[in-house]
Structures are given as C-alpha cells and as structure tokens.
C-alpha positions in Angstrom: -8.7 -20.8 12.8 -5.4 -19.1 13.5 -4.0 -15.9 12.1 -1.7 -17.8 9.8 -4.6 -19.8 8.5 -6.5 -16.6 7.9 -3.7 -15.5 5.5 -3.7 -18.9 3.8 -7.4 -19.4 3.5 -8.5 -15.9 2.9 -5.5 -13.7 1.8 -4.1 -16.1 -0.8 -7.3 -16.9 -2.8 -8.6 -13.3 -2.6 -5.2 -12.0 -3.7 -5.1 -14.4 -6.6 -8.6 -13.3 -7.7 -7.5 -9.6 -7.6 -4.3 -10.3 -9.4 -5.9 -12.2 -12.3 -9.3 -10.4 -12.5 -8.5 -6.8 -11.7 -8.7 -5.0 -15.0 -5.3 -4.8 -16.7 -3.2 -1.7 -15.8 -6.0 -0.2 -13.7 -4.6 -0.7 -10.3 -3.3 2.6 -8.7 -0.8 4.1 -11.2 -0.1 0.6 -12.4 1.0 1.4 -15.9 3.7 3.7 -14.8 4.9 1.2 -12.2 4.7 -1.5 -14.9 6.9 0.5 -17.2 9.5 0.8 -14.5 9.4 -3.0 -13.9 9.8 -3.7 -17.6 12.7 -1.3 -17.7 14.3 -3.0 -14.7 13.8 -6.4 -16.4 15.9 -5.0 -19.2 18.7 -4.3 -16.7 18.0 -0.6 -15.9 17.7 -0.1 -12.2 16.8 3.6 -12.5 15.0 5.6 -15.2 17.5 6.8 -17.8 18.0 10.0 -19.8 16.5 9.6 -23.3 15.9 12.1 -26.1 12.3 12.4 -24.8 13.4 13.1 -21.2 14.0 11.1 -18.0 12.1 7.9 -18.1 11.9 4.4 -19.6 11.7 3.0 -23.1 9.3 0.0 -23.3 7.7 -1.9 -26.1 5.1 0.2 -27.9 2.7 -2.8 -27.9 2.5 -2.6 -24.1 1.2 1.0 -24.3 -1.2 0.1 -27.1 -2.7 -2.7 -25.1 -4.0 -0.3 -22.5 -6.4 1.1 -25.1 -8.3 -2.2 -25.0 -9.3 -1.7 -21.4 -10.4 1.9 -22.2 -12.4 0.8 -25.2 -14.3 -1.7 -23.0 -14.9 0.9 -20.4 -16.2 3.4 -22.8 -18.5 0.8 -24.3 -19.9 -0.1 -20.9 -18.6 -3.7 -21.1 -17.0 -5.7 -18.2 -13.3 -5.4 -18.5 -12.7 -9.1 -18.9 -14.4 -10.7 -21.9 -13.1 -13.4 -24.3 -12.9 -10.6 -27.0 -10.8 -8.3 -24.8 -8.5 -11.1 -23.6 -7.8 -12.1 -27.2 -7.1 -8.5 -28.1 -4.7 -8.1 -25.2 -2.9 -11.3 -26.0 -2.4 -10.0 -29.6 -0.2 -7.1 -28.4 3.3 -8.6 -28.7 6.5 -6.5 -28.9 7.5 -5.9 -32.5 10.7 -3.9 -32.0 9.0 -0.5 -31.6 9.5 1.3 -28.4 7.7 4.1 -26.6 8.8 6.6 -23.9 7.1 6.6 -20.5 7.9 9.2 -17.9 8.8 7.0 -14.9 10.2 9.8 -12.7 7.4 9.3 -10.2 8.6 5.8 -9.5 11.8 7.1 -8.1 10.0 7.9 -4.9 10.7 4.3 -4.0 14.0 2.5 -4.3 14.4 -0.4 -6.8 13.8 -2.7 -3.9 10.1 -1.9 -4.0 9.9 -3.2 -7.6 12.1 -6.2 -7.1 9.4 -8.8 -6.7 7.5 -7.7 -9.8 10.7 -7.5 -11.7 11.7 -11.1 -10.8 8.3 -12.3 -11.9 8.4 -10.4 -15.1 12.0 -11.1 -16.1 11.3 -14.3 -18.1 8.1 -13.1 -19.9 9.9 -9.8 -20.9 12.9 -11.8 -22.2 10.6 -14.0 -24.3 8.8 -11.1 -25.7 5.4 -12.1 -24.2 2.3 -10.0 -24.6 2.1 -7.1 -22.1 -0.9 -8.7 -20.2 1.2 -11.8 -19.6 4.1 -9.7 -18.2 1.6 -7.9 -16.0 0.1 -11.1 -14.6 3.5 -12.5 -13.9 4.5 -9.3 -12.1 1.3 -9.2 -10.1 1.6 -12.8 -9.0 5.3 -12.3 -8.0 4.4 -9.2 -6.0 1.5 -11.0 -4.3 3.8 -14.0 -3.4 6.4 -11.7 -1.8 3.7 -9.9 0.1 2.1 -13.0 1.5 5.4 -14.5 2.5 6.4 -11.4 4.4 3.0 -11.1 6.0 3.1 -14.7 7.1 6.6 -14.1 8.6 5.2 -11.1 10.4 2.3 -13.0 11.9 4.4 -16.0 12.8 7.1 -13.7 14.4 4.8 -11.4 16.4 4.3 -12.0 20.1 1.2 -9.8 20.3 -1.5 -8.4 18.0 -1.2 -11.4 15.6 -4.8 -11.2 14.6 -4.5 -7.5 14.0 -1.5 -8.1 11.7 -3.3 -10.8 9.7 -6.5 -8.7 9.3 -4.4 -5.6 8.2 -2.8 -7.8 5.6 -6.2 -8.9 4.2 -7.9 -5.5 4.1 -9.1 -5.5 0.5 -7.2 -2.3 -0.5 -4.0 -3.7 1.0 -4.5 -7.0 -0.9 -5.2 -5.0 -4.1 -2.0 -3.1 -3.7 -0.1 -6.3 -3.0 -1.6 -8.0 -6.1 -0.7 -5.2 -8.5 2.6 -4.1 -10.0 3.5 -1.5 -7.5 5.9 -0.9 -4.6 3.0 -0.3 -2.2 2.5 -4.0 -1.5 6.1 -4.5 -0.3 5.8 -1.3 1.7 2.8 -2.5 3.5 4.4 -5.9 4.2 7.5 -4.1 5.5 5.3 -2.1 7.9 3.7 -5.3 9.2 7.1 -7.0 9.6 8.5 -4.0 11.5 5.4 -4.0 13.9 5.9 -7.7 14.4 9.5 -7.2 15.4 8.5 -4.4 17.7 6.1 -6.6 19.6 9.0 -9.0 20.3 11.1 -6.2 21.5 8.3 -4.9 23.7 7.8 -8.4 25.0 11.4 -8.4 26.3 12.8 -10.8 23.7 16.2 -10.4 22.1 15.4 -10.4 18.4 18.2 -11.9 16.2 20.3 -9.2 14.7 19.9 -10.4 11.1 16.1 -10.3 11.5 16.3 -6.8 12.9 18.6 -5.5 10.1 16.5 -7.2 7.3 13.2 -5.9 8.6 14.2 -2.4 9.4 16.4 -2.1 6.3 13.5 -3.2 4.1 11.2 -0.5 5.5 13.9 2.1 5.2 14.2 1.4 1.4 10.5 1.0 0.8 8.2 3.9 -0.1 8.6 7.0 2.1 7.6 8.2 4.6 6.6 4.9 6.2 10.2 4.3 7.4 9.1 6.7 10.3 7.3 3.6 11.8 10.8 2.5 12.9 10.5 5.2 15.6 8.6 2.6 17.6 11.9 0.9 18.5 13.4 4.2 19.6 10.4 5.0 21.8 10.6 1.5 23.4 14.2 2.1 24.4 13.5 5.5 25.8 10.6 4.2 27.9 12.5 1.2 29.2 16.2 0.9 28.9 17.3 -2.7 28.4 20.1 -4.2 26.4 17.7 -5.7 23.9 15.7 -2.5 23.4 18.8 -0.4 23.1 20.2 -2.7 20.4 17.0 -2.7 18.5 16.8 1.1 18.8 20.3 1.5 17.4 19.5 -0.7 14.4 16.2 1.0 13.8 17.8 4.5 14.2 20.4 3.6 11.5 17.6 2.5 9.3 15.7 5.7 9.9 18.8 7.7 8.8 19.0 5.5 5.7 15.3 6.1 4.9 15.7 9.9 5.4 18.8 10.1 3.1 17.1 8.0 0.5 14.0 10.2 0.6 16.0 13.4 0.2 18.1 11.9 -2.6 15.1 10.7 -4.5 13.1 13.9 -4.3 13.8 16.9 -6.5 12.3 19.6 -8.7 11.9 17.2 -11.6 9.6 15.0 -9.7 6.1 14.5 -11.3 3.3 12.6 -9.6 1.8 9.7 -11.5 -1.8 10.7 -10.9 -1.3 14.2 -12.2 0.5 13.0 -15.3 -2.5 10.7 -16.0 -5.0 13.5 -15.6 -3.3 16.8 -16.3 0.1 18.4 -15.9 0.3 20.8 -13.1 2.6 23.8 -12.7 4.2 23.3 -9.4 7.6 23.6 -7.8 8.4 21.3 -4.7 10.8 23.9 -3.3 8.2 26.6 -3.5 5.6 24.3 -2.0 7.9 23.4 0.8 8.6 27.1 1.6 4.8 27.7 1.6 4.2 24.7 3.9 6.8 25.7 6.4 5.7 29.3 6.3 2.1 28.4 7.1 2.4 25.5 9.4 -0.8 26.4 11.5 -2.8 26.6 8.3 -1.5 23.3 7.1 -2.1 21.5 10.3 -5.7 22.8 10.4 -6.1 21.7 6.7 -4.9 18.2 7.6 -7.4 17.8 10.5 -10.2 19.3 8.4 -9.4 17.1 5.4 -9.2 13.9 7.5 -12.5 14.6 9.2 -14.4 15.7 6.1 -13.0 13.1 3.8 -12.8 10.1 6.1 -16.0 8.7 4.6 -14.3 8.5 1.2 -11.3 6.6 2.7 -13.6 4.0 4.2 -15.2 3.4 0.8 -11.7 3.2 -0.7 -10.5 0.5 1.7 -13.3 -1.8 0.6 -14.7 -0.7 -2.8 -12.1 1.2 -4.7 -9.5 -1.5 -5.6 -8.1 0.6 -8.5 -10.1 2.6 -11.0 -13.1 0.2 -11.0 -15.4 0.8 -8.0 -17.2 -2.2 -6.6 -20.9 -2.2 -7.2 -22.2 -2.4 -3.6 -24.1 0.0 -1.3 -21.9 2.7 0.4 -23.2 1.6 3.8 -21.5 -1.8 3.4 -17.9 -0.6 3.9 -19.0 1.1 7.1 -20.5 -2.2 8.3 -17.4 -4.1 7.4 -15.2 -1.6 9.4 -17.4 -2.1 12.4 -17.3 -5.9 12.1 -13.5 -6.0 11.8 -13.0 -3.6 14.7 -15.3 -5.5 17.0 -13.9 -8.9 16.0 -10.3 -7.7 16.6 -11.2 -6.3 20.0 -12.5 -9.8 20.9 -9.5 -11.7 19.4 -6.7 -9.4 20.4 -8.3 -8.1 23.6 -5.6 -9.4 26.0 -2.9 -7.6 24.0 -5.0 -4.4 23.9 -5.3 -4.5 27.7 -1.6 -5.0 28.2 -0.7 -2.0 26.0 -1.6 1.1 28.0 -0.5 4.4 29.4 2.5 6.2 27.8 3.3 3.4 25.4 -0.2 3.5 23.8 -0.3 7.3 23.8 3.1 7.4 22.0 1.8 5.1 19.3 -1.4 7.1 18.9 0.6 10.3 18.5 3.0 8.6 16.2 0.3 7.4 13.9 -1.2 10.9 13.8 2.2 12.3 13.0 2.6 9.9 10.2 -0.8 10.9 8.7 0.3 14.5 8.9 3.6 13.6 7.2 1.7 11.9 4.4 -0.5 14.9 3.9 2.6 17.1 3.8 4.2 14.9 1.1 1.0 15.0 -0.8 0.9 18.8 -0.7 4.5 19.2 -1.7 4.6 16.7 -4.6 1.1 16.0 -5.7 -0.8 19.4 -5.9 -0.1 23.0 -6.9 -3.1 24.3 -4.9 -1.9 26.9 -2.2 -5.2 26.3 -0.4 -4.2 22.7 0.3 -7.0 21.4 -1.8 -6.6 17.8 -3.1 -4.0 16.8 -0.4 -6.3 13.9 0.5 -6.8 12.8 -3.0 -5.2 9.4 -2.4 -5.3 9.2 1.4 -7.3 6.0 1.4 -4.4 4.2 -0.3 -1.7 6.0 1.7 -3.3 5.4 5.1 -4.1 1.7 4.5 -0.6 0.5 5.5 -1.0 2.1 8.9 -4.2 0.1 9.6 -2.6 -2.2 12.2 -1.0 0.7 14.2 -4.2 2.8 14.0 -6.2 -0.1 15.4 -3.7 -0.7 18.2 -3.5 2.9 19.2 -7.0 4.3 18.5 -9.5 1.5 19.4 -11.4 2.1 22.6 -10.2 -0.5 25.1 -13.4 -0.2 27.1 -15.1 -2.1 24.3 -12.9 -5.2 24.8 -15.3 -6.7 27.3 -18.5 -6.2 25.4 -16.8 -7.4 22.2 -15.8 -10.7 23.9 -19.5 -11.5 24.6 -19.9 -12.2 20.9 -17.6 -15.2 21.3 -14.4 -16.2 19.5 -16.2 -18.1 16.8 -18.3 -15.2 15.7 -15.3 -12.9 15.8 -13.4 -15.3 13.4 -16.4 -15.3 11.1 -16.2 -11.5 11.0 -12.5 -11.3 10.1 -13.0 -14.0 7.4 -16.3 -12.7 6.0 -15.5 -9.0 5.7 -12.7 -9.2 3.1 -14.6 -11.9 1.2 -17.7 -9.7 0.9 -15.7 -6.7 -0.3 -13.5 -8.6 -2.8 -16.5 -10.6 -4.0 -18.3 -7.4 -4.9 -15.3 -6.2 -6.9 -15.1 -9.5 -8.7 -18.8 -9.3 -9.7 -18.2 -5.8 -10.9 -15.2 -6.8 -13.0 -16.8 -9.9 -14.6 -20.5 -9.0 -15.0 -21.7 -5.5 -14.2 -19.1 -3.6 -16.1 -17.5 -0.3 -14.8 -19.6 2.2 -12.9 -16.8 4.8 -12.5 -14.8 6.9 -14.9 -11.2 6.2 -15.6 -8.9 9.0 -14.4 
C-alpha cells in the first residue's frame, strides 16, 4: 500500500461513513456553520444586518429539524432511526425564516465555506429538507478535503506517510466530513507542508502552485496561516533562489492572513460554543490588554493546561467526533496514538533522519508557538475567565491540524531503528487499522448504542 492508497482505501470510506451517519448538526458548531452556508447559497457572502442583529436568515424548518436529534438524545435512542429520518425529511422550507447569529463564522473567510456552499447550492434552490442540504454540504466538503489531501501527498517529496496519516486521523476526517471551514483549513496545512518539503528538497516549486497553496492557507481559519513561516525559515537557513522565491510568496500570504485576521476580529465577535451553552460577558479588547499585561502568567497557564489536559485531547482525536462520544474504553485512543507513532517512525524513518539540527528545532519551536497562539486566541475570544480557565476547551480540535508538524518535530528519532524492526507490513497494518477502529466505534455508537454524552 502507498500513502495515496491509504487515502483512497481508508480516508474515503471512513469519511463517507462520518458524513452520512454522524448525527445531523452535531459536528463541532455545525448548525451555525450550516446557517452561514445556507446564507451563502442564497448569495450572501457575509452575515448581514437584520432587525434581530448581525447574522443570517434561514428557513425556520432547518432550525426546527435540530429538535429531532435532541428528542432522540433525551430519549436515549440512537440518533439514526427510521422514525427520526422520516421526521427530518419532513422539515421542508415553507416561507418562514429564522435569525441565526453567524458572527462567529466570520473568523474564517468565505473561502472556508465554499465547498459546502457549492454542494448545498442546488438543494437550497430546490427547497430540500435541511438534512438533505446538510448531507450535500458534508459530502462536498469531504470531496474538497480528500482532493487537496491527495494533492499534498502526491506533491510531497518527504513525510508522505505522515501527511496521509494526519489526513485520516478520525477527528480530522470528522471535521472534513462536516459543514465547517475546519476541513479546508486542515487540508491547506497539509498542502503547505507538502510544498515546503519540495522547497527543502531543493526543488523549484511552480509559482502557481505556491500562490494557490499559500493563499488558501492565508484565507483559511486563523491562526494556522502562521505555518507559512516554514518557508521563511528555509530561506533564512539556506539562501537559494528557489527558497527565497518561496519565502517571498509565503511572506506575502502571511501578511494577507494577518490582515484578514485583524479585519475579521472585533468587539462584536461571539464564539459559537458559548452561544450554544451560555452568553458570556467579555470584551476582546479588555482580554487582550489583560493577556499582554500578564504574559508570564499566560505562558505558564498554557503549559499547565497542555500538560494537565492532554489526556482529554487524545480522547478527542479518536472518540469525540462531535457531540456524540464513541463508546469505547479510554485506554484505546492511547493505544492508537502509540500504534500510529511507531508505524510512522518505521514508514517515514529515512525522512526523520534527514531532518535534524537547527531545521528540526525550528519546526519544534514553531509548533509550540502555534499552540500558544491558539491558546491566546481561545482566551481572547472564547472565555471571560481572567484566570485563563477553559482556554483548552476545544484544544483537541484546534491542535489536530498540526498533527503532521508535531510528529515531524517532536517524535524521538532514536526510536526509528527499533520501530523498523516491526517491519513495513505491520506498520501499514497500524496506519490502516487505527482510524478504522476509532471510526468503527463511533459508527456503532451512532447506530446502535445511542448517545452516552450530553449535548452542549
């Protein structure tokens, strides 16, 4: 098996299972993202000003359909039953509209919602039931994700297995198979890393490919555009014409990403999670002042949060594919992490050995810096707690796109030799089996065992 075949044989079928069987509107913040996509399908690229506030007006039937999933959850039934499907299909637009606060979606540019919008355009125009629109959006998002991931794996000159495995991590697949900009963001990270491997390998990457890959990441969900600093670091460490050209393109994209981030943030921002659970009284400007005024305290809080909550993130990567937690033992995700790490050390061992010294240290520090930046954004926009509590609330989801870089930078190279003793065949079995076990457990939960977690 090759990395491309891993995407085809594992990523595609598991992604389809998630897209079609994940309970409707229960992926991360999915209903708010869905409302933005429906609004865009009606021709509105950005949330508009309505009598109710800044947001989107969508068919009331789509909001009412979400009650069916909640009813099933409260009754302890699996989310997909013939009764619930018939009920969902009965919610068709009837001319009534409802306001949805879609300000949180402005953290990403319209580009992040483009695949789902393309998929949803025809069902929305035909007045299809909300669940049909949702399925269409999910499938289109998954298709875009898999195509970009395949391009990344095919383009890369190193760490191709690592890229393919990162693309098939269950949480990344779940984000890709939902109506959300997160899937496109993860794919853009994978593509940028693939282009970077070519630059590091001394190749002259075609200018259109550079512009497209870096521009896509610049306009995806912040702060992941900071990954483009890889190209700048390459040019600093070794000045060649190809590296300098790539660094200039990436530098321009970094500037675009920064401008877009600043332009899309503001005092009227409201995080999706907090609007679903409770409204919080916070002020991003005040939070930013507090953050900058207590930088040592914040840095300590990030380290402490990562170390103390990391066990929850591991569970999230393999069990928490939305609001429904897979019904499997907590020790299983830890075993799956170990299996994937050892398998990749065996499969990408040569690339691991070639990446050493200052280059590897720079990536390690860069990934750590990105994690800190994500914690900072979480503090400024997602919590009003001055003690930094809850800044790691969704770190499992926010850290998942960085999986490939974290493995490249943080895996102990001394284990490459021992890992290779397992043999290539066993390593391939590991990277194939791990996501299948995790997604299989989620499918069983969705279809038979019902929900064992509360909806937020």
